[in-house]
C-alpha positions as CSV (number, residue, x, y, z in Angstrom):
1,X,28.5,-12.8,204.8
2,X,25.3,-11.0,204.1
3,X,22.1,-13.1,204.7
4,X,20.2,-13.9,201.6
5,X,16.5,-14.7,201.3
6,X,15.7,-17.4,198.8
7,X,12.1,-17.9,197.8
8,X,10.3,-21.1,198.7
9,X,10.9,-23.4,195.8
10,X,7.3,-24.4,195.5
11,X,6.4,-20.7,195.1
12,X,8.3,-20.6,191.8
13,X,6.7,-21.5,188.5
14,X,8.0,-24.4,186.5
15,X,9.7,-22.1,184.1
16,X,11.4,-20.2,187.0
17,X,12.6,-23.5,188.5
18,X,14.0,-24.8,185.3
19,X,15.7,-21.4,184.6
20,X,17.6,-21.8,187.9
21,X,19.3,-24.8,186.3
22,X,20.7,-22.8,183.4
23,X,24.0,-20.9,183.5
24,X,24.7,-18.6,180.5
25,X,27.9,-17.0,179.3
26,X,28.6,-13.4,178.8
27,X,31.6,-11.1,178.4
28,X,33.2,-9.8,181.5
29,X,33.5,-6.3,180.0
30,X,30.6,-3.9,180.5
31,X,29.6,-2.9,177.0
32,X,28.2,-4.8,174.0
33,X,30.8,-3.5,171.6
34,X,33.5,-5.2,173.7
35,X,32.0,-8.7,173.2
36,X,34.7,-10.9,171.8
37,X,32.8,-14.1,171.1
38,X,29.3,-13.0,169.9
39,X,28.3,-16.6,169.0
40,X,28.6,-17.6,172.7
41,X,28.3,-14.4,174.7
42,X,25.0,-12.7,175.4
43,X,24.6,-9.0,174.8
44,X,23.2,-7.0,177.7
45,X,19.6,-6.9,176.5
46,X,19.4,-10.7,176.2
47,X,21.3,-11.2,179.4
48,X,19.0,-8.9,181.3
49,X,16.0,-10.7,179.9
50,X,17.4,-14.1,181.0
51,X,18.4,-12.9,184.4
52,X,15.5,-10.6,185.2
53,X,12.6,-12.2,183.5
54,X,13.4,-15.9,183.2
55,X,15.6,-16.0,186.4
56,X,18.5,-18.1,185.1
57,X,20.6,-19.5,188.0
58,X,24.0,-18.2,187.0
59,X,26.5,-16.7,184.6
60,X,29.9,-17.7,183.5
61,X,32.3,-14.9,182.6
62,X,35.3,-14.5,180.3
63,X,37.3,-11.4,179.4
64,X,37.9,-8.1,181.1
65,X,40.1,-6.9,184.0
66,X,39.5,-7.8,187.6
67,X,38.1,-4.3,188.5
68,X,35.7,-4.5,185.5
69,X,34.5,-7.9,186.7
70,X,33.7,-6.4,190.1
71,X,31.5,-3.9,188.4
72,X,30.0,-6.5,186.1
73,X,29.1,-8.9,188.8
74,X,27.4,-6.2,190.9
75,X,25.4,-5.1,187.8
76,X,24.2,-8.6,187.1
77,X,23.3,-9.3,190.7
78,X,21.2,-6.1,190.7
79,X,19.1,-7.5,187.8
80,X,18.5,-10.8,189.6
81,X,15.5,-11.6,191.8
82,X,17.4,-14.6,193.1
83,X,21.1,-14.2,193.7
84,X,23.3,-15.6,190.9
85,X,26.0,-18.1,190.9
86,X,28.8,-16.4,189.0
87,X,31.5,-18.7,187.6
88,X,34.8,-18.6,185.7
89,X,37.3,-21.1,184.5
90,X,40.2,-20.0,186.7
91,X,42.3,-23.2,187.0
92,X,45.4,-21.0,187.1
93,X,44.1,-18.3,189.4
94,X,41.8,-15.4,188.8
95,X,44.6,-13.6,186.8
96,X,44.4,-16.3,184.2
97,X,41.2,-14.8,182.9
98,X,41.1,-11.3,184.5
99,X,44.1,-9.0,184.5
100,X,45.2,-7.5,187.7
101,X,44.7,-10.6,189.8
102,X,47.2,-13.4,190.6
103,X,48.0,-15.7,187.7
104,X,49.6,-19.0,188.6
105,X,51.6,-21.3,186.3
106,X,49.6,-24.4,185.0
107,X,48.8,-26.9,187.7
108,X,51.2,-29.4,186.4
109,X,54.1,-27.1,187.3
110,X,53.6,-28.2,190.9
111,X,55.2,-31.5,189.9
112,X,58.5,-29.6,189.5
113,X,58.2,-27.6,192.8
114,X,56.0,-29.0,195.5
115,X,52.4,-30.2,195.7
116,X,52.3,-28.2,199.0
117,X,51.7,-25.1,196.8
118,X,48.3,-26.5,195.8
119,X,46.6,-25.3,199.0
120,X,48.0,-21.8,198.5
121,X,46.7,-21.9,194.9
122,X,43.2,-22.8,196.2
123,X,43.2,-20.2,198.9
124,X,44.4,-17.3,196.8
125,X,42.1,-18.3,193.9
126,X,39.1,-18.3,196.2
127,X,40.0,-15.1,198.0
128,X,40.5,-13.2,194.8
129,X,37.4,-14.7,193.2
130,X,35.3,-13.3,196.0
131,X,37.1,-10.0,195.7
132,X,35.7,-9.4,192.3
133,X,32.2,-11.0,192.8
134,X,32.8,-14.5,191.6
135,X,31.4,-17.3,193.8
136,X,31.9,-20.4,191.7
137,X,35.4,-21.6,190.9
138,X,35.4,-24.0,188.0
139,X,38.5,-25.8,189.3
140,X,40.3,-28.0,190.1
141,X,40.8,-30.4,187.2
142,X,41.2,-33.8,188.7
143,X,41.7,-35.7,185.4
144,X,44.9,-37.8,185.4
145,X,46.7,-36.7,182.3
146,X,48.3,-40.1,181.4
147,X,48.1,-39.4,177.6
148,X,51.0,-37.3,176.3
149,X,48.9,-36.5,173.2
150,X,46.0,-35.0,175.2
151,X,45.4,-31.6,173.5
152,X,42.8,-30.3,175.9
153,X,43.8,-31.3,179.5
154,X,47.6,-31.6,179.3
155,X,49.3,-29.2,181.7
156,X,46.0,-28.2,183.2
157,X,46.1,-31.4,185.1
158,X,48.0,-31.7,188.4
159,X,49.9,-34.7,187.2
160,X,50.2,-38.0,185.3
161,X,49.6,-40.3,188.2
162,X,46.6,-40.9,190.5
163,X,48.7,-40.0,193.6
164,X,49.9,-36.7,192.3
165,X,46.4,-35.6,191.3
166,X,44.8,-36.7,194.5
167,X,47.3,-35.0,196.7
168,X,47.1,-31.7,194.9
169,X,43.3,-31.9,194.7
170,X,43.0,-32.2,198.5
171,X,45.3,-29.3,198.9
172,X,43.5,-27.0,196.4
173,X,40.1,-27.8,197.9
174,X,41.4,-27.3,201.5
175,X,42.7,-23.9,200.5
176,X,39.6,-22.8,198.7
177,X,37.3,-24.0,201.5
178,X,38.7,-21.2,203.7
179,X,36.4,-18.9,201.7
180,X,32.7,-19.2,200.8
181,X,33.1,-20.2,197.2
182,X,32.1,-23.3,195.3
183,X,34.8,-25.6,193.9
184,X,34.4,-28.0,191.0
185,X,36.1,-31.3,190.2
186,X,36.2,-31.9,186.5
187,X,35.7,-33.8,184.1
188,X,33.8,-36.9,185.2
189,X,34.4,-39.8,184.6
190,X,37.9,-38.7,183.5
191,X,39.2,-36.8,180.5
192,X,42.9,-37.5,181.0
193,X,43.4,-40.3,178.5
194,X,42.1,-38.8,175.3
195,X,44.0,-37.6,172.2
196,X,40.9,-35.7,171.0
197,X,39.7,-32.2,172.1
198,X,36.0,-32.4,173.1
199,X,35.6,-28.8,172.1
200,X,36.0,-30.0,168.5
201,X,34.7,-33.6,168.5
202,X,33.7,-36.4,170.8
203,X,36.6,-38.4,172.3
204,X,36.2,-42.1,173.0
205,X,38.0,-43.9,175.8
206,X,38.2,-47.7,175.2
207,X,39.2,-48.8,178.7
208,X,37.2,-51.2,180.8
209,X,35.4,-50.5,184.0
210,X,38.2,-51.9,186.1
211,X,40.7,-49.4,184.6
212,X,38.3,-46.6,185.6
213,X,38.1,-48.0,189.1
214,X,41.9,-47.9,189.4
215,X,42.8,-44.7,187.6
216,X,40.0,-42.3,186.7
217,X,37.5,-42.6,189.5
218,X,39.8,-42.3,192.6
219,X,40.6,-38.6,192.1
220,X,36.8,-37.9,192.0
221,X,36.2,-40.1,195.1
222,X,39.0,-38.2,196.7
223,X,37.5,-34.8,195.8
224,X,34.1,-35.8,197.1
225,X,35.8,-36.8,200.4
226,X,37.6,-33.4,200.5
227,X,34.2,-31.6,200.3
228,X,34.1,-30.5,196.6
229,X,30.9,-28.6,195.9
230,X,30.3,-29.5,192.3
231,X,31.4,-32.0,189.7
232,X,31.5,-31.3,185.9
233,X,30.7,-34.0,183.4
234,X,32.9,-34.8,180.4
235,X,31.7,-34.9,176.8
236,X,33.4,-38.3,176.2
237,X,32.1,-41.7,175.1
238,X,33.1,-44.6,177.4
239,X,31.6,-47.8,175.9
240,X,32.5,-49.8,179.0
241,X,30.3,-47.5,181.0
242,X,27.6,-46.7,178.5
243,X,27.8,-47.9,174.9
244,X,25.3,-45.4,173.5
245,X,25.6,-42.1,175.3
246,X,28.4,-39.7,176.2
247,X,29.0,-39.2,179.9
248,X,27.1,-35.8,179.9
249,X,24.0,-37.5,178.5
250,X,24.3,-40.9,180.3
251,X,21.9,-41.7,183.2
252,X,24.0,-44.7,184.1
253,X,27.2,-42.5,184.4
254,X,25.7,-39.4,186.0
255,X,23.0,-40.8,188.2
256,X,24.0,-44.5,188.4
257,X,27.7,-44.1,189.1
258,X,28.4,-40.5,190.2
259,X,25.2,-39.9,192.3
260,X,24.4,-43.4,193.6
261,X,27.7,-45.4,193.6
262,X,30.1,-42.7,194.5
263,X,27.5,-41.0,196.7
264,X,28.0,-37.4,195.5
265,X,25.3,-35.1,196.9
266,X,26.5,-31.8,195.5
267,X,25.8,-30.0,192.2
268,X,26.4,-31.9,189.0
269,X,27.0,-29.6,186.0
270,X,27.6,-30.3,182.4
271,X,30.6,-29.0,180.6
272,X,29.8,-26.2,178.1
273,X,27.0,-27.4,175.9
274,X,28.3,-25.3,173.0
275,X,31.2,-27.7,172.7
276,X,31.1,-29.8,169.5
277,X,31.7,-33.0,171.5
278,X,28.1,-32.7,172.6
279,X,26.5,-30.1,170.4
280,X,27.0,-32.2,167.2
281,X,25.0,-35.1,168.7
282,X,21.5,-33.5,168.3
283,X,19.4,-30.4,168.6
284,X,20.2,-28.0,171.5
285,X,16.7,-28.8,172.9
286,X,17.1,-32.6,172.7
287,X,20.6,-32.5,174.2
288,X,19.4,-30.4,177.2
289,X,16.5,-32.6,177.9
290,X,18.7,-35.7,177.8
291,X,21.2,-34.2,180.1
292,X,18.6,-33.4,182.6
293,X,17.2,-36.9,182.3
294,X,20.7,-38.2,182.9
295,X,20.7,-36.4,186.2
296,X,22.6,-33.1,185.9
297,X,21.5,-30.1,188.0
298,X,23.2,-27.4,185.9
299,X,23.1,-26.9,182.1
300,X,26.3,-24.8,181.4
301,X,26.3,-22.6,178.3
302,X,23.4,-24.1,176.3
303,X,23.4,-23.1,172.6
304,X,20.0,-21.5,172.9
305,X,19.1,-20.8,176.6
306,X,15.5,-19.8,176.0
307,X,14.7,-22.7,173.8
308,X,16.5,-25.0,176.3
309,X,14.3,-23.7,179.2
310,X,11.1,-24.2,177.2
311,X,12.1,-27.7,176.0
312,X,12.7,-28.9,179.5
313,X,9.4,-27.4,180.7
314,X,7.6,-29.3,177.9
315,X,9.4,-32.5,178.9
316,X,8.2,-32.0,182.5
317,X,4.7,-31.3,181.4
318,X,4.6,-34.4,179.2
319,X,6.1,-36.4,182.1
320,X,9.2,-37.3,180.2
321,X,11.0,-35.7,183.2
322,X,9.7,-36.0,186.7
323,X,8.9,-32.6,188.3
324,X,10.4,-33.9,191.6
325,X,13.7,-34.2,189.8
326,X,13.6,-30.5,188.9
327,X,12.7,-29.6,192.5
328,X,15.6,-31.7,193.8
329,X,18.1,-30.0,191.5
330,X,16.8,-26.5,192.6
331,X,17.2,-27.6,196.2
332,X,20.8,-28.4,195.6
333,X,21.2,-25.0,193.8
334,X,19.6,-23.3,196.8
335,X,22.0,-25.0,199.2
336,X,24.9,-23.8,197.1
337,X,23.6,-20.3,197.0
338,X,23.0,-20.1,200.7
339,X,26.7,-21.0,201.1
340,X,28.2,-18.5,198.7
341,X,25.9,-15.7,197.7
342,X,25.5,-12.3,199.3
343,X,29.2,-11.2,199.6
344,X,30.0,-7.9,197.9
345,X,33.3,-7.5,195.9
346,X,36.3,-6.1,197.7
347,X,39.1,-5.0,195.3
348,X,41.4,-4.3,198.2
349,X,42.0,-8.0,198.3
350,X,43.8,-7.9,195.0
351,X,47.4,-7.0,194.3
352,X,48.6,-8.7,197.5
353,X,52.4,-8.9,197.2
354,X,52.4,-12.2,199.1
355,X,50.0,-13.8,196.7
356,X,51.9,-12.5,193.7
357,X,55.1,-13.7,195.2
358,X,53.8,-17.2,195.6
359,X,52.8,-17.4,192.0
360,X,56.2,-16.0,190.9
361,X,58.0,-18.5,193.1
362,X,56.2,-21.4,191.5
363,X,56.9,-20.0,188.0
364,X,60.6,-19.5,188.6
365,X,61.2,-22.7,190.7
366,X,59.5,-24.9,188.1
367,X,61.9,-24.1,185.3
368,X,64.6,-26.3,184.0
369,X,67.8,-25.4,182.0
370,X,70.7,-27.4,180.8
371,X,74.1,-25.7,180.2
372,X,74.5,-22.1,179.0
373,X,75.2,-20.4,175.7
374,X,78.9,-20.0,176.2
375,X,79.6,-17.7,173.3
376,X,77.3,-15.1,174.8
377,X,80.1,-14.4,177.2
378,X,82.9,-14.8,174.6
379,X,81.5,-12.5,171.9
380,X,80.4,-8.9,172.0
381,X,76.9,-7.7,171.1
382,X,78.2,-6.0,168.0
383,X,79.8,-9.3,166.9
384,X,76.5,-11.1,167.3
385,X,74.7,-8.4,165.3
386,X,77.3,-8.6,162.5
387,X,77.1,-12.4,162.5
388,X,73.3,-12.3,162.1
389,X,72.1,-14.1,165.3
390,X,68.4,-14.9,165.2
391,X,65.8,-15.2,168.0
392,X,63.2,-17.4,166.4
393,X,60.0,-17.4,168.4
394,X,57.4,-20.0,167.5
395,X,53.9,-19.7,168.9
396,X,50.7,-21.8,168.7
397,X,48.7,-18.8,167.4
398,X,50.2,-15.2,167.0
399,X,46.7,-13.7,167.5
400,X,46.2,-15.2,171.0
401,X,49.6,-14.7,172.7
402,X,49.5,-11.1,173.7
403,X,49.0,-11.9,177.3
404,X,52.5,-13.3,177.6
405,X,54.4,-12.1,174.5
406,X,54.9,-8.5,173.4
407,X,57.8,-6.2,172.7
408,X,58.6,-5.9,176.5
409,X,58.5,-9.6,177.2
410,X,61.9,-11.1,178.3
411,X,61.7,-13.6,175.5
412,X,61.8,-10.7,173.1
413,X,63.8,-8.1,175.0
414,X,66.7,-10.1,176.4
415,X,67.8,-11.6,173.1
416,X,67.3,-8.2,171.4
417,X,69.6,-6.6,174.1
418,X,72.2,-9.3,173.4
419,X,72.3,-8.7,169.6
420,X,69.7,-11.0,168.2
421,X,67.3,-10.2,165.4
422,X,63.7,-11.5,165.9
423,X,61.2,-13.5,163.9
424,X,57.8,-14.7,165.2
425,X,56.3,-17.6,163.4
426,X,53.4,-20.1,163.8
427,X,52.6,-23.4,162.1
428,X,51.4,-21.8,158.9
429,X,54.5,-19.6,158.4
430,X,57.2,-21.7,159.8
431,X,57.8,-23.9,156.8
432,X,58.2,-20.9,154.5
433,X,60.8,-19.0,156.4
434,X,64.4,-18.8,155.0
435,X,67.4,-19.0,157.4
436,X,70.3,-18.8,155.0
437,X,71.4,-15.3,156.2
438,X,71.6,-16.3,159.8
439,X,74.7,-17.9,161.3
440,X,73.2,-18.9,164.7
441,X,69.5,-19.5,165.6
442,X,68.1,-19.5,169.1
443,X,64.6,-21.1,169.1
444,X,62.0,-20.3,171.7
445,X,58.7,-22.3,171.5
446,X,55.4,-21.3,173.2
447,X,53.2,-24.3,173.0
448,X,50.8,-26.0,175.4
449,X,47.6,-27.9,175.0
450,X,45.0,-25.4,173.9
451,X,41.3,-26.0,173.6
452,X,39.7,-25.3,170.2
453,X,42.9,-25.5,168.3
454,X,42.9,-29.1,167.0
455,X,45.9,-30.6,165.3
456,X,48.0,-28.0,163.5
457,X,51.0,-30.3,163.1
458,X,53.1,-27.6,164.7
459,X,55.2,-30.2,166.6
460,X,56.0,-32.1,163.4
461,X,57.2,-28.9,161.7
462,X,59.3,-27.9,164.7
463,X,61.0,-31.3,164.8
464,X,61.8,-31.1,161.1
465,X,63.2,-27.6,161.6
466,X,65.3,-28.6,164.6
467,X,66.8,-31.6,162.7
468,X,67.7,-29.4,159.7
469,X,69.3,-26.6,161.7
470,X,71.3,-29.1,163.8
471,X,72.7,-30.7,160.6
472,X,73.6,-27.3,159.3
473,X,75.3,-26.4,162.7
474,X,73.1,-23.4,163.0
475,X,71.0,-24.3,166.1
476,X,72.4,-22.5,169.1
477,X,69.9,-23.4,171.8
478,X,66.2,-24.2,172.4
479,X,63.7,-23.2,175.0
480,X,60.1,-24.5,175.3
481,X,57.5,-22.8,177.4
482,X,54.4,-25.0,178.0
483,X,54.0,-28.7,177.6
484,X,56.6,-31.1,178.9
485,X,55.3,-33.6,176.4
486,X,56.5,-31.4,173.5
487,X,59.9,-31.1,175.1
488,X,60.1,-34.9,175.4
489,X,59.8,-35.1,171.6
490,X,62.5,-32.5,171.0
491,X,65.2,-33.5,173.4
492,X,66.3,-36.7,171.5
493,X,66.9,-34.5,168.4
494,X,69.4,-32.2,170.2
495,X,73.1,-32.9,170.3
496,X,74.3,-33.9,173.8
497,X,75.9,-30.6,174.6
498,X,73.2,-28.4,173.1
499,X,71.8,-25.9,175.7
500,X,68.1,-26.1,176.3
501,X,65.5,-24.7,178.8
502,X,62.0,-25.4,179.8
503,X,59.2,-23.7,181.8
504,X,55.6,-24.9,182.4
505,X,54.6,-21.2,182.6
506,X,54.6,-18.9,179.6
507,X,54.6,-15.8,181.8
508,X,57.3,-13.1,181.9
509,X,58.7,-14.3,185.2
510,X,59.4,-17.8,183.7
511,X,60.9,-16.4,180.5
512,X,63.3,-14.2,182.4
513,X,64.4,-17.0,184.8
514,X,65.0,-19.5,181.9
515,X,66.9,-17.0,179.8
516,X,69.1,-15.9,182.6
517,X,70.0,-19.5,183.4
518,X,71.0,-19.9,179.8
519,X,73.3,-16.9,179.9
520,X,71.3,-13.9,178.7
521,X,71.8,-10.9,180.8
522,X,69.8,-7.7,181.1
523,X,72.2,-5.5,179.2
């Protein structure tokens, strides 16, 4: 590691100290015209101002390839007087966000394989993060996903029980700690038992304090004992812990419970402040001030970074916030930066066949399939073409599935090679499709809990379709890639001998493994 020289905290102005507590978001690609989410991602001029003039403490990235990120991180570090924390939501490995790196199946897939893989996930994620200039891993999720209707945690969690989550958390952190990166346990005090997406509105958890002591708190206590560097707050309301404030804005939850009762001494960061679960509760400035008063060290993705910085400075100057609290937060940030900053990217660490093989092993071993489509072996491809066999692919959103579904994907190619026509549908188009001309219909569903999507009633529509096609004796088989909770709703609708398949992962490796188990070949 290269030595880094951090300035004496007291030599910084108030505005420079407060700026260190702000992490802004930008696009991982190099040019402004490539920005995909302009309402959230800063263009280069604003980013350079915030880094070079204000001295924000960090940046969170989304979008781009792994080699692009290596260039981007070096560019941003060159603008900074104080080395930056550079973060990404890479719960499924660096390849989840940045192509070219290793992409793991969702963490819940380990339930079907072995929790021993958690350490390998942590190690590989940390190694590849450093390889492209990232030094802050916004993982692992330590929420216990005990609500099957949870739209935002879902398969991102390691499991549905406290024991599953704690075991995998220890493994992931142990693996990541082999490299100088920060790890992050999220989302305190526990986002697993919600049926509302905090990206869209504020969830409320009605459980009493004892329930939190038994279920939600232990994974965080476990993560602290394992040496996690940061903990992220949840934008959820828990009346038993604070009747008036969501966790992110609650002094009792952030300082009283997390800092004092649980004894956590590392960085406390908010979840993204652009999320409606917090942003709808007040002005960006008021929310930022209240979050700092609650005890957070890092304000992640504030709606207006510059207004946020000035609002906190004004709160300090008016003595609404104690200046010593700001200094204490910057001290924790300095400690984190001393641990992880100063390491240049090294793209040679990417593309490791061993790393890619571990991810593929998890993807293929975590599939499940029942029976096979017997008439694939008993009929010719030409007969299936003449009989109008249909490969019906149902997706959450056709505009966001290009990473795992295209003309070369096994879910498309294998049925095509076996004589199936293809239709791709989503919740809006599904009800309007006509199936009269098809004699046999093979359904493949790509559906997992996805932030920002809300309730599209897709599952209800699929259940109606499955019931209708079964009654008409047209349903040949069904495969679901994604959430096991969605599969649980569909299996009771299938005839006992109906072939079906399941994979946590939506990646090509899983598609191929499931389809081959069901009887599709490469011809």
